[in-house]
PyMOL CGO cylinders between C-alpha atoms (Angstrom):
from pymol import cmd
from pymol.cgo import CYLINDER

trace = [
    CYLINDER, 108.37, 85.34, 123.26, 105.66, 83.52, 121.54, 0.3, 1, 1, 1, 1, 1, 1,
    CYLINDER, 105.66, 83.52, 121.54, 104.83, 84.66, 117.98, 0.3, 1, 1, 1, 1, 1, 1,
    CYLINDER, 104.83, 84.66, 117.98, 108.10, 86.53, 117.72, 0.3, 1, 1, 1, 1, 1, 1,
    CYLINDER, 108.10, 86.53, 117.72, 110.87, 85.07, 115.23, 0.3, 1, 1, 1, 1, 1, 1,
    CYLINDER, 110.87, 85.07, 115.23, 114.22, 86.35, 113.70, 0.3, 1, 1, 1, 1, 1, 1,
    CYLINDER, 114.22, 86.35, 113.70, 112.24, 87.54, 110.91, 0.3, 1, 1, 1, 1, 1, 1,
    CYLINDER, 112.24, 87.54, 110.91, 109.38, 89.30, 112.55, 0.3, 1, 1, 1, 1, 1, 1,
    CYLINDER, 109.38, 89.30, 112.55, 105.99, 88.69, 113.95, 0.3, 1, 1, 1, 1, 1, 1,
    CYLINDER, 105.99, 88.69, 113.95, 104.19, 85.36, 113.25, 0.3, 1, 1, 1, 1, 1, 1,
    CYLINDER, 104.19, 85.36, 113.25, 100.55, 84.28, 113.34, 0.3, 1, 1, 1, 1, 1, 1,
    CYLINDER, 100.55, 84.28, 113.34, 101.24, 82.97, 116.71, 0.3, 1, 1, 1, 1, 1, 1,
    CYLINDER, 101.24, 82.97, 116.71, 101.77, 86.32, 118.21, 0.3, 1, 1, 1, 1, 1, 1,
    CYLINDER, 101.77, 86.32, 118.21, 99.15, 86.74, 121.33, 0.3, 1, 1, 1, 1, 1, 1,
    CYLINDER, 99.15, 86.74, 121.33, 95.99, 88.69, 120.65, 0.3, 1, 1, 1, 1, 1, 1,
    CYLINDER, 95.99, 88.69, 120.65, 95.06, 89.27, 124.29, 0.3, 1, 1, 1, 1, 1, 1,
    CYLINDER, 95.06, 89.27, 124.29, 94.75, 92.70, 125.74, 0.3, 1, 1, 1, 1, 1, 1,
    CYLINDER, 94.75, 92.70, 125.74, 93.80, 96.17, 124.42, 0.3, 1, 1, 1, 1, 1, 1,
    CYLINDER, 93.80, 96.17, 124.42, 94.77, 97.08, 120.97, 0.3, 1, 1, 1, 1, 1, 1,
    CYLINDER, 94.77, 97.08, 120.97, 93.93, 100.35, 118.76, 0.3, 1, 1, 1, 1, 1, 1,
    CYLINDER, 93.93, 100.35, 118.76, 90.45, 100.83, 117.44, 0.3, 1, 1, 1, 1, 1, 1,
    CYLINDER, 90.45, 100.83, 117.44, 91.79, 100.15, 114.14, 0.3, 1, 1, 1, 1, 1, 1,
    CYLINDER, 91.79, 100.15, 114.14, 93.43, 96.89, 115.04, 0.3, 1, 1, 1, 1, 1, 1,
    CYLINDER, 93.43, 96.89, 115.04, 90.06, 95.98, 116.94, 0.3, 1, 1, 1, 1, 1, 1,
    CYLINDER, 90.06, 95.98, 116.94, 88.03, 96.47, 113.93, 0.3, 1, 1, 1, 1, 1, 1,
    CYLINDER, 88.03, 96.47, 113.93, 90.45, 94.09, 111.90, 0.3, 1, 1, 1, 1, 1, 1,
    CYLINDER, 90.45, 94.09, 111.90, 90.38, 91.38, 114.35, 0.3, 1, 1, 1, 1, 1, 1,
    CYLINDER, 90.38, 91.38, 114.35, 86.54, 91.49, 114.60, 0.3, 1, 1, 1, 1, 1, 1,
    CYLINDER, 86.54, 91.49, 114.60, 86.49, 90.98, 110.97, 0.3, 1, 1, 1, 1, 1, 1,
    CYLINDER, 86.49, 90.98, 110.97, 88.47, 87.90, 111.50, 0.3, 1, 1, 1, 1, 1, 1,
    CYLINDER, 88.47, 87.90, 111.50, 86.04, 86.43, 114.07, 0.3, 1, 1, 1, 1, 1, 1,
    CYLINDER, 86.04, 86.43, 114.07, 83.26, 87.16, 111.66, 0.3, 1, 1, 1, 1, 1, 1,
    CYLINDER, 83.26, 87.16, 111.66, 84.73, 85.45, 108.88, 0.3, 1, 1, 1, 1, 1, 1,
    CYLINDER, 84.73, 85.45, 108.88, 85.57, 82.47, 111.08, 0.3, 1, 1, 1, 1, 1, 1,
    CYLINDER, 85.57, 82.47, 111.08, 81.88, 82.44, 112.00, 0.3, 1, 1, 1, 1, 1, 1,
    CYLINDER, 81.88, 82.44, 112.00, 80.62, 82.55, 108.30, 0.3, 1, 1, 1, 1, 1, 1,
    CYLINDER, 80.62, 82.55, 108.30, 83.12, 79.56, 107.46, 0.3, 1, 1, 1, 1, 1, 1,
    CYLINDER, 83.12, 79.56, 107.46, 81.87, 77.27, 110.42, 0.3, 1, 1, 1, 1, 1, 1,
    CYLINDER, 81.87, 77.27, 110.42, 78.21, 78.22, 110.27, 0.3, 1, 1, 1, 1, 1, 1,
    CYLINDER, 78.21, 78.22, 110.27, 77.56, 78.66, 106.52, 0.3, 1, 1, 1, 1, 1, 1,
    CYLINDER, 77.56, 78.66, 106.52, 80.25, 76.64, 104.91, 0.3, 1, 1, 1, 1, 1, 1,
    CYLINDER, 80.25, 76.64, 104.91, 81.80, 79.76, 103.34, 0.3, 1, 1, 1, 1, 1, 1,
    CYLINDER, 81.80, 79.76, 103.34, 85.39, 79.03, 102.09, 0.3, 1, 1, 1, 1, 1, 1,
    CYLINDER, 85.39, 79.03, 102.09, 87.72, 81.74, 103.12, 0.3, 1, 1, 1, 1, 1, 1,
    CYLINDER, 87.72, 81.74, 103.12, 91.46, 82.50, 104.17, 0.3, 1, 1, 1, 1, 1, 1,
    CYLINDER, 91.46, 82.50, 104.17, 92.57, 85.32, 106.12, 0.3, 1, 1, 1, 1, 1, 1,
    CYLINDER, 92.57, 85.32, 106.12, 95.58, 87.54, 105.20, 0.3, 1, 1, 1, 1, 1, 1,
    CYLINDER, 95.58, 87.54, 105.20, 97.00, 89.82, 107.83, 0.3, 1, 1, 1, 1, 1, 1,
    CYLINDER, 97.00, 89.82, 107.83, 98.79, 92.14, 105.59, 0.3, 1, 1, 1, 1, 1, 1,
    CYLINDER, 98.79, 92.14, 105.59, 101.67, 94.49, 106.45, 0.3, 1, 1, 1, 1, 1, 1,
    CYLINDER, 101.67, 94.49, 106.45, 101.93, 97.90, 104.71, 0.3, 1, 1, 1, 1, 1, 1,
    CYLINDER, 101.93, 97.90, 104.71, 100.38, 97.76, 101.33, 0.3, 1, 1, 1, 1, 1, 1,
    CYLINDER, 100.38, 97.76, 101.33, 101.62, 100.40, 98.72, 0.3, 1, 1, 1, 1, 1, 1,
    CYLINDER, 101.62, 100.40, 98.72, 102.08, 100.88, 95.12, 0.3, 1, 1, 1, 1, 1, 1,
    CYLINDER, 102.08, 100.88, 95.12, 100.72, 103.23, 92.21, 0.3, 1, 1, 1, 1, 1, 1,
    CYLINDER, 100.72, 103.23, 92.21, 97.04, 104.37, 92.45, 0.3, 1, 1, 1, 1, 1, 1,
    CYLINDER, 97.04, 104.37, 92.45, 97.08, 104.51, 96.28, 0.3, 1, 1, 1, 1, 1, 1,
    CYLINDER, 97.08, 104.51, 96.28, 95.81, 107.95, 97.38, 0.3, 1, 1, 1, 1, 1, 1,
    CYLINDER, 95.81, 107.95, 97.38, 98.26, 108.53, 99.99, 0.3, 1, 1, 1, 1, 1, 1,
    CYLINDER, 98.26, 108.53, 99.99, 97.58, 110.38, 103.22, 0.3, 1, 1, 1, 1, 1, 1,
    CYLINDER, 97.58, 110.38, 103.22, 98.98, 110.74, 106.95, 0.3, 1, 1, 1, 1, 1, 1,
    CYLINDER, 98.98, 110.74, 106.95, 96.58, 107.94, 108.27, 0.3, 1, 1, 1, 1, 1, 1,
    CYLINDER, 96.58, 107.94, 108.27, 96.52, 105.67, 105.21, 0.3, 1, 1, 1, 1, 1, 1,
    CYLINDER, 96.52, 105.67, 105.21, 99.05, 105.21, 102.52, 0.3, 1, 1, 1, 1, 1, 1,
    CYLINDER, 99.05, 105.21, 102.52, 102.17, 107.03, 104.11, 0.3, 1, 1, 1, 1, 1, 1,
    CYLINDER, 102.17, 107.03, 104.11, 104.47, 105.44, 101.65, 0.3, 1, 1, 1, 1, 1, 1,
    CYLINDER, 104.47, 105.44, 101.65, 102.72, 107.15, 98.76, 0.3, 1, 1, 1, 1, 1, 1,
    CYLINDER, 102.72, 107.15, 98.76, 102.62, 110.29, 100.77, 0.3, 1, 1, 1, 1, 1, 1,
    CYLINDER, 102.62, 110.29, 100.77, 106.27, 110.27, 101.49, 0.3, 1, 1, 1, 1, 1, 1,
    CYLINDER, 106.27, 110.27, 101.49, 107.00, 109.90, 97.83, 0.3, 1, 1, 1, 1, 1, 1,
    CYLINDER, 107.00, 109.90, 97.83, 104.52, 112.58, 96.87, 0.3, 1, 1, 1, 1, 1, 1,
    CYLINDER, 104.52, 112.58, 96.87, 105.83, 115.14, 99.46, 0.3, 1, 1, 1, 1, 1, 1,
    CYLINDER, 105.83, 115.14, 99.46, 109.37, 114.79, 98.26, 0.3, 1, 1, 1, 1, 1, 1,
    CYLINDER, 109.37, 114.79, 98.26, 108.08, 115.10, 94.72, 0.3, 1, 1, 1, 1, 1, 1,
    CYLINDER, 108.08, 115.10, 94.72, 106.20, 118.32, 95.33, 0.3, 1, 1, 1, 1, 1, 1,
    CYLINDER, 106.20, 118.32, 95.33, 108.84, 119.72, 97.80, 0.3, 1, 1, 1, 1, 1, 1,
    CYLINDER, 108.84, 119.72, 97.80, 106.31, 119.80, 100.63, 0.3, 1, 1, 1, 1, 1, 1,
    CYLINDER, 106.31, 119.80, 100.63, 107.04, 119.48, 104.24, 0.3, 1, 1, 1, 1, 1, 1,
    CYLINDER, 107.04, 119.48, 104.24, 106.74, 116.49, 106.54, 0.3, 1, 1, 1, 1, 1, 1,
    CYLINDER, 106.74, 116.49, 106.54, 106.93, 115.37, 110.07, 0.3, 1, 1, 1, 1, 1, 1,
    CYLINDER, 106.93, 115.37, 110.07, 108.77, 112.47, 112.21, 0.3, 1, 1, 1, 1, 1, 1,
    CYLINDER, 108.77, 112.47, 112.21, 106.33, 111.83, 114.68, 0.3, 1, 1, 1, 1, 1, 1,
    CYLINDER, 106.33, 111.83, 114.68, 107.14, 109.97, 117.87, 0.3, 1, 1, 1, 1, 1, 1,
    CYLINDER, 107.14, 109.97, 117.87, 110.19, 108.06, 119.26, 0.3, 1, 1, 1, 1, 1, 1,
    CYLINDER, 110.19, 108.06, 119.26, 112.17, 111.34, 119.62, 0.3, 1, 1, 1, 1, 1, 1,
    CYLINDER, 112.17, 111.34, 119.62, 111.27, 112.59, 116.19, 0.3, 1, 1, 1, 1, 1, 1,
    CYLINDER, 111.27, 112.59, 116.19, 114.24, 110.84, 114.56, 0.3, 1, 1, 1, 1, 1, 1,
    CYLINDER, 114.24, 110.84, 114.56, 112.16, 108.75, 111.77, 0.3, 1, 1, 1, 1, 1, 1,
    CYLINDER, 112.16, 108.75, 111.77, 113.43, 105.40, 113.30, 0.3, 1, 1, 1, 1, 1, 1,
    CYLINDER, 113.43, 105.40, 113.30, 109.88, 103.85, 113.04, 0.3, 1, 1, 1, 1, 1, 1,
    CYLINDER, 109.88, 103.85, 113.04, 110.33, 100.46, 110.87, 0.3, 1, 1, 1, 1, 1, 1,
    CYLINDER, 110.33, 100.46, 110.87, 107.79, 98.72, 108.60, 0.3, 1, 1, 1, 1, 1, 1,
    CYLINDER, 107.79, 98.72, 108.60, 107.82, 96.10, 106.17, 0.3, 1, 1, 1, 1, 1, 1,
    CYLINDER, 107.82, 96.10, 106.17, 106.06, 97.31, 102.90, 0.3, 1, 1, 1, 1, 1, 1,
    CYLINDER, 106.06, 97.31, 102.90, 104.30, 95.09, 100.34, 0.3, 1, 1, 1, 1, 1, 1,
    CYLINDER, 104.30, 95.09, 100.34, 103.72, 96.17, 96.72, 0.3, 1, 1, 1, 1, 1, 1,
    CYLINDER, 103.72, 96.17, 96.72, 100.10, 95.66, 95.71, 0.3, 1, 1, 1, 1, 1, 1,
    CYLINDER, 100.10, 95.66, 95.71, 101.12, 93.47, 92.83, 0.3, 1, 1, 1, 1, 1, 1,
    CYLINDER, 101.12, 93.47, 92.83, 102.72, 91.13, 95.14, 0.3, 1, 1, 1, 1, 1, 1,
    CYLINDER, 102.72, 91.13, 95.14, 99.67, 90.68, 97.16, 0.3, 1, 1, 1, 1, 1, 1,
    CYLINDER, 99.67, 90.68, 97.16, 97.66, 90.29, 94.08, 0.3, 1, 1, 1, 1, 1, 1,
    CYLINDER, 97.66, 90.29, 94.08, 99.86, 87.26, 92.91, 0.3, 1, 1, 1, 1, 1, 1,
    CYLINDER, 99.86, 87.26, 92.91, 99.02, 85.82, 96.23, 0.3, 1, 1, 1, 1, 1, 1,
    CYLINDER, 99.02, 85.82, 96.23, 95.44, 86.42, 96.35, 0.3, 1, 1, 1, 1, 1, 1,
    CYLINDER, 95.44, 86.42, 96.35, 95.19, 85.03, 92.67, 0.3, 1, 1, 1, 1, 1, 1,
    CYLINDER, 95.19, 85.03, 92.67, 96.88, 81.81, 93.80, 0.3, 1, 1, 1, 1, 1, 1,
    CYLINDER, 96.88, 81.81, 93.80, 94.56, 81.58, 96.83, 0.3, 1, 1, 1, 1, 1, 1,
    CYLINDER, 94.56, 81.58, 96.83, 91.50, 81.81, 94.59, 0.3, 1, 1, 1, 1, 1, 1,
    CYLINDER, 91.50, 81.81, 94.59, 92.44, 78.78, 92.69, 0.3, 1, 1, 1, 1, 1, 1,
    CYLINDER, 92.44, 78.78, 92.69, 93.47, 76.79, 95.76, 0.3, 1, 1, 1, 1, 1, 1,
    CYLINDER, 93.47, 76.79, 95.76, 90.85, 77.78, 98.39, 0.3, 1, 1, 1, 1, 1, 1,
    CYLINDER, 90.85, 77.78, 98.39, 90.00, 74.35, 99.24, 0.3, 1, 1, 1, 1, 1, 1,
    CYLINDER, 90.00, 74.35, 99.24, 93.64, 73.59, 100.35, 0.3, 1, 1, 1, 1, 1, 1,
    CYLINDER, 93.64, 73.59, 100.35, 93.99, 76.63, 102.52, 0.3, 1, 1, 1, 1, 1, 1,
    CYLINDER, 93.99, 76.63, 102.52, 90.21, 77.10, 103.66, 0.3, 1, 1, 1, 1, 1, 1,
    CYLINDER, 90.21, 77.10, 103.66, 90.16, 78.57, 107.29, 0.3, 1, 1, 1, 1, 1, 1,
    CYLINDER, 90.16, 78.57, 107.29, 94.03, 79.36, 107.32, 0.3, 1, 1, 1, 1, 1, 1,
    CYLINDER, 94.03, 79.36, 107.32, 95.23, 82.70, 108.64, 0.3, 1, 1, 1, 1, 1, 1,
    CYLINDER, 95.23, 82.70, 108.64, 98.56, 83.91, 107.13, 0.3, 1, 1, 1, 1, 1, 1,
    CYLINDER, 98.56, 83.91, 107.13, 100.82, 86.87, 107.90, 0.3, 1, 1, 1, 1, 1, 1,
    CYLINDER, 100.82, 86.87, 107.90, 101.54, 88.77, 104.71, 0.3, 1, 1, 1, 1, 1, 1,
    CYLINDER, 101.54, 88.77, 104.71, 104.07, 91.47, 104.14, 0.3, 1, 1, 1, 1, 1, 1,
    CYLINDER, 104.07, 91.47, 104.14, 107.13, 92.63, 102.62, 0.3, 1, 1, 1, 1, 1, 1,
    CYLINDER, 107.13, 92.63, 102.62, 109.24, 91.03, 105.27, 0.3, 1, 1, 1, 1, 1, 1,
    CYLINDER, 109.24, 91.03, 105.27, 112.51, 91.60, 106.66, 0.3, 1, 1, 1, 1, 1, 1,
    CYLINDER, 112.51, 91.60, 106.66, 114.13, 91.98, 103.28, 0.3, 1, 1, 1, 1, 1, 1,
    CYLINDER, 114.13, 91.98, 103.28, 111.69, 94.65, 102.19, 0.3, 1, 1, 1, 1, 1, 1,
    CYLINDER, 111.69, 94.65, 102.19, 111.64, 96.82, 105.44, 0.3, 1, 1, 1, 1, 1, 1,
    CYLINDER, 111.64, 96.82, 105.44, 112.65, 100.50, 105.78, 0.3, 1, 1, 1, 1, 1, 1,
    CYLINDER, 112.65, 100.50, 105.78, 112.64, 103.15, 108.54, 0.3, 1, 1, 1, 1, 1, 1,
    CYLINDER, 112.64, 103.15, 108.54, 110.97, 106.40, 107.87, 0.3, 1, 1, 1, 1, 1, 1,
    CYLINDER, 110.97, 106.40, 107.87, 114.59, 107.99, 107.58, 0.3, 1, 1, 1, 1, 1, 1,
    CYLINDER, 114.59, 107.99, 107.58, 115.71, 104.98, 105.33, 0.3, 1, 1, 1, 1, 1, 1,
    CYLINDER, 115.71, 104.98, 105.33, 112.61, 105.96, 103.33, 0.3, 1, 1, 1, 1, 1, 1,
    CYLINDER, 112.61, 105.96, 103.33, 113.53, 109.62, 103.16, 0.3, 1, 1, 1, 1, 1, 1,
    CYLINDER, 113.53, 109.62, 103.16, 116.93, 108.78, 101.85, 0.3, 1, 1, 1, 1, 1, 1,
    CYLINDER, 116.93, 108.78, 101.85, 115.31, 106.63, 99.06, 0.3, 1, 1, 1, 1, 1, 1,
    CYLINDER, 115.31, 106.63, 99.06, 113.00, 109.51, 98.09, 0.3, 1, 1, 1, 1, 1, 1,
    CYLINDER, 113.00, 109.51, 98.09, 115.65, 112.13, 97.99, 0.3, 1, 1, 1, 1, 1, 1,
    CYLINDER, 115.65, 112.13, 97.99, 117.80, 109.74, 95.74, 0.3, 1, 1, 1, 1, 1, 1,
    CYLINDER, 117.80, 109.74, 95.74, 115.04, 109.06, 93.21, 0.3, 1, 1, 1, 1, 1, 1,
    CYLINDER, 115.04, 109.06, 93.21, 113.54, 112.78, 93.00, 0.3, 1, 1, 1, 1, 1, 1,
    CYLINDER, 113.54, 112.78, 93.00, 116.81, 114.64, 93.72, 0.3, 1, 1, 1, 1, 1, 1,
    CYLINDER, 116.81, 114.64, 93.72, 114.74, 116.73, 96.21, 0.3, 1, 1, 1, 1, 1, 1,
    CYLINDER, 114.74, 116.73, 96.21, 115.51, 117.34, 99.86, 0.3, 1, 1, 1, 1, 1, 1,
    CYLINDER, 115.51, 117.34, 99.86, 112.56, 118.46, 102.16, 0.3, 1, 1, 1, 1, 1, 1,
    CYLINDER, 112.56, 118.46, 102.16, 111.96, 119.79, 105.38, 0.3, 1, 1, 1, 1, 1, 1,
    CYLINDER, 111.96, 119.79, 105.38, 111.09, 117.24, 107.99, 0.3, 1, 1, 1, 1, 1, 1,
    CYLINDER, 111.09, 117.24, 107.99, 110.15, 118.37, 111.38, 0.3, 1, 1, 1, 1, 1, 1,
    CYLINDER, 110.15, 118.37, 111.38, 110.76, 116.17, 114.46, 0.3, 1, 1, 1, 1, 1, 1,
    CYLINDER, 110.76, 116.17, 114.46, 107.90, 115.88, 116.86, 0.3, 1, 1, 1, 1, 1, 1,
    CYLINDER, 107.90, 115.88, 116.86, 109.28, 113.79, 119.88, 0.3, 1, 1, 1, 1, 1, 1,
    CYLINDER, 109.28, 113.79, 119.88, 105.83, 112.85, 121.58, 0.3, 1, 1, 1, 1, 1, 1,
    CYLINDER, 105.83, 112.85, 121.58, 104.71, 109.35, 120.81, 0.3, 1, 1, 1, 1, 1, 1,
    CYLINDER, 104.71, 109.35, 120.81, 101.21, 108.90, 119.13, 0.3, 1, 1, 1, 1, 1, 1,
    CYLINDER, 101.21, 108.90, 119.13, 99.22, 106.15, 120.72, 0.3, 1, 1, 1, 1, 1, 1,
    CYLINDER, 99.22, 106.15, 120.72, 99.15, 103.41, 119.42, 0.3, 1, 1, 1, 1, 1, 1,
    CYLINDER, 99.15, 103.41, 119.42, 101.93, 103.66, 117.11, 0.3, 1, 1, 1, 1, 1, 1,
    CYLINDER, 101.93, 103.66, 117.11, 104.42, 100.92, 117.21, 0.3, 1, 1, 1, 1, 1, 1,
    CYLINDER, 104.42, 100.92, 117.21, 108.26, 101.72, 116.69, 0.3, 1, 1, 1, 1, 1, 1,
    CYLINDER, 108.26, 101.72, 116.69, 108.73, 98.52, 114.66, 0.3, 1, 1, 1, 1, 1, 1,
    CYLINDER, 108.73, 98.52, 114.66, 106.58, 96.04, 112.99, 0.3, 1, 1, 1, 1, 1, 1,
    CYLINDER, 106.58, 96.04, 112.99, 107.98, 93.06, 110.73, 0.3, 1, 1, 1, 1, 1, 1,
    CYLINDER, 107.98, 93.06, 110.73, 105.97, 90.58, 108.98, 0.3, 1, 1, 1, 1, 1, 1,
    CYLINDER, 105.97, 90.58, 108.98, 107.38, 86.81, 109.25, 0.3, 1, 1, 1, 1, 1, 1,
    CYLINDER, 107.38, 86.81, 109.25, 106.08, 85.39, 105.97, 0.3, 1, 1, 1, 1, 1, 1,
    CYLINDER, 106.08, 85.39, 105.97, 107.21, 81.74, 106.91, 0.3, 1, 1, 1, 1, 1, 1,
    CYLINDER, 107.21, 81.74, 106.91, 103.82, 80.20, 107.04, 0.3, 1, 1, 1, 1, 1, 1,
    CYLINDER, 103.82, 80.20, 107.04, 102.36, 81.62, 103.85, 0.3, 1, 1, 1, 1, 1, 1,
    CYLINDER, 102.36, 81.62, 103.85, 105.62, 80.75, 102.05, 0.3, 1, 1, 1, 1, 1, 1,
    CYLINDER, 105.62, 80.75, 102.05, 105.49, 77.21, 103.30, 0.3, 1, 1, 1, 1, 1, 1,
    CYLINDER, 105.49, 77.21, 103.30, 102.00, 76.63, 102.42, 0.3, 1, 1, 1, 1, 1, 1,
    CYLINDER, 102.00, 76.63, 102.42, 101.79, 78.46, 99.11, 0.3, 1, 1, 1, 1, 1, 1,
    CYLINDER, 101.79, 78.46, 99.11, 105.26, 79.02, 97.97, 0.3, 1, 1, 1, 1, 1, 1,
    CYLINDER, 105.26, 79.02, 97.97, 104.38, 82.64, 97.70, 0.3, 1, 1, 1, 1, 1, 1,
    CYLINDER, 104.38, 82.64, 97.70, 107.35, 85.34, 98.58, 0.3, 1, 1, 1, 1, 1, 1,
    CYLINDER, 107.35, 85.34, 98.58, 107.39, 89.22, 97.83, 0.3, 1, 1, 1, 1, 1, 1,
    CYLINDER, 107.39, 89.22, 97.83, 109.50, 90.05, 94.74, 0.3, 1, 1, 1, 1, 1, 1,
    CYLINDER, 109.50, 90.05, 94.74, 109.70, 93.82, 94.95, 0.3, 1, 1, 1, 1, 1, 1,
    CYLINDER, 109.70, 93.82, 94.95, 112.44, 95.62, 97.02, 0.3, 1, 1, 1, 1, 1, 1,
    CYLINDER, 112.44, 95.62, 97.02, 111.70, 98.97, 98.65, 0.3, 1, 1, 1, 1, 1, 1,
    CYLINDER, 111.70, 98.97, 98.65, 113.59, 101.18, 96.41, 0.3, 1, 1, 1, 1, 1, 1,
    CYLINDER, 113.59, 101.18, 96.41, 111.83, 99.35, 93.23, 0.3, 1, 1, 1, 1, 1, 1,
    CYLINDER, 111.83, 99.35, 93.23, 108.39, 100.19, 94.88, 0.3, 1, 1, 1, 1, 1, 1,
    CYLINDER, 108.39, 100.19, 94.88, 109.38, 103.70, 95.56, 0.3, 1, 1, 1, 1, 1, 1,
    CYLINDER, 109.38, 103.70, 95.56, 110.69, 104.20, 91.92, 0.3, 1, 1, 1, 1, 1, 1,
    CYLINDER, 110.69, 104.20, 91.92, 107.47, 102.61, 90.52, 0.3, 1, 1, 1, 1, 1, 1,
    CYLINDER, 107.47, 102.61, 90.52, 105.43, 105.25, 92.67, 0.3, 1, 1, 1, 1, 1, 1,
    CYLINDER, 105.43, 105.25, 92.67, 107.52, 108.04, 91.53, 0.3, 1, 1, 1, 1, 1, 1,
    CYLINDER, 107.52, 108.04, 91.53, 106.96, 107.14, 87.84, 0.3, 1, 1, 1, 1, 1, 1,
    CYLINDER, 106.96, 107.14, 87.84, 103.37, 106.77, 88.40, 0.3, 1, 1, 1, 1, 1, 1,
    CYLINDER, 103.37, 106.77, 88.40, 103.06, 110.39, 90.06, 0.3, 1, 1, 1, 1, 1, 1,
    CYLINDER, 103.06, 110.39, 90.06, 105.45, 111.90, 87.24, 0.3, 1, 1, 1, 1, 1, 1,
    CYLINDER, 105.45, 111.90, 87.24, 103.50, 110.17, 84.55, 0.3, 1, 1, 1, 1, 1, 1,
    CYLINDER, 103.50, 110.17, 84.55, 100.03, 111.55, 86.07, 0.3, 1, 1, 1, 1, 1, 1,
    CYLINDER, 100.03, 111.55, 86.07, 101.19, 114.55, 87.60, 0.3, 1, 1, 1, 1, 1, 1,
    CYLINDER, 101.19, 114.55, 87.60, 98.32, 116.74, 86.33, 0.3, 1, 1, 1, 1, 1, 1,
    CYLINDER, 98.32, 116.74, 86.33, 95.62, 114.39, 87.68, 0.3, 1, 1, 1, 1, 1, 1,
    CYLINDER, 95.62, 114.39, 87.68, 97.33, 113.64, 90.92, 0.3, 1, 1, 1, 1, 1, 1,
    CYLINDER, 97.33, 113.64, 90.92, 98.34, 117.07, 91.86, 0.3, 1, 1, 1, 1, 1, 1,
    CYLINDER, 98.34, 117.07, 91.86, 95.08, 118.12, 93.37, 0.3, 1, 1, 1, 1, 1, 1,
    CYLINDER, 95.08, 118.12, 93.37, 94.87, 115.03, 95.43, 0.3, 1, 1, 1, 1, 1, 1,
    CYLINDER, 94.87, 115.03, 95.43, 98.41, 114.48, 96.52, 0.3, 1, 1, 1, 1, 1, 1,
    CYLINDER, 98.41, 114.48, 96.52, 100.05, 117.96, 96.30, 0.3, 1, 1, 1, 1, 1, 1,
]
cmd.load_cgo(trace, "trace")
């Protein structure tokens, strides 16, 4: 299938057909950026990011689920596995904000070289986890086991799996993510622990 490699989804993946409202807003922004580049000479590059996470992301169910997962384990609160039989088998690659920062900093200094380019940017296959695996990492780091209720019904438009193929951005910039999933989760845990009083009202 076009746009699918052994490492995940490439920038050649077809964009035709219906998508979520969330996805449609992202694609619309890409079209607007392209028009600004063409009509006004604005220099820009587009990064299609995977799941971005790290300390200081105020995690909630619809945004920031990685931080939310650690926070619920830290404070021993309940969670749910939603969809696909309620087994926690949905898989995403996760990207530490520091890794993304390194790329954006490079891009700002080399914008003429990559002007108009579109890149898929994520943690990639080596930094991917299912929700079930994420639970295991959180349990190991916190020492806490929490109740996770299975909800079998699928939620539209949730995908069972998404992995970012970073080969294009690596080929043109030399960038690749450095953080592993356990390292990301440990850093989030330390951030919560060191700022527990301030974060309890928001994340607890």
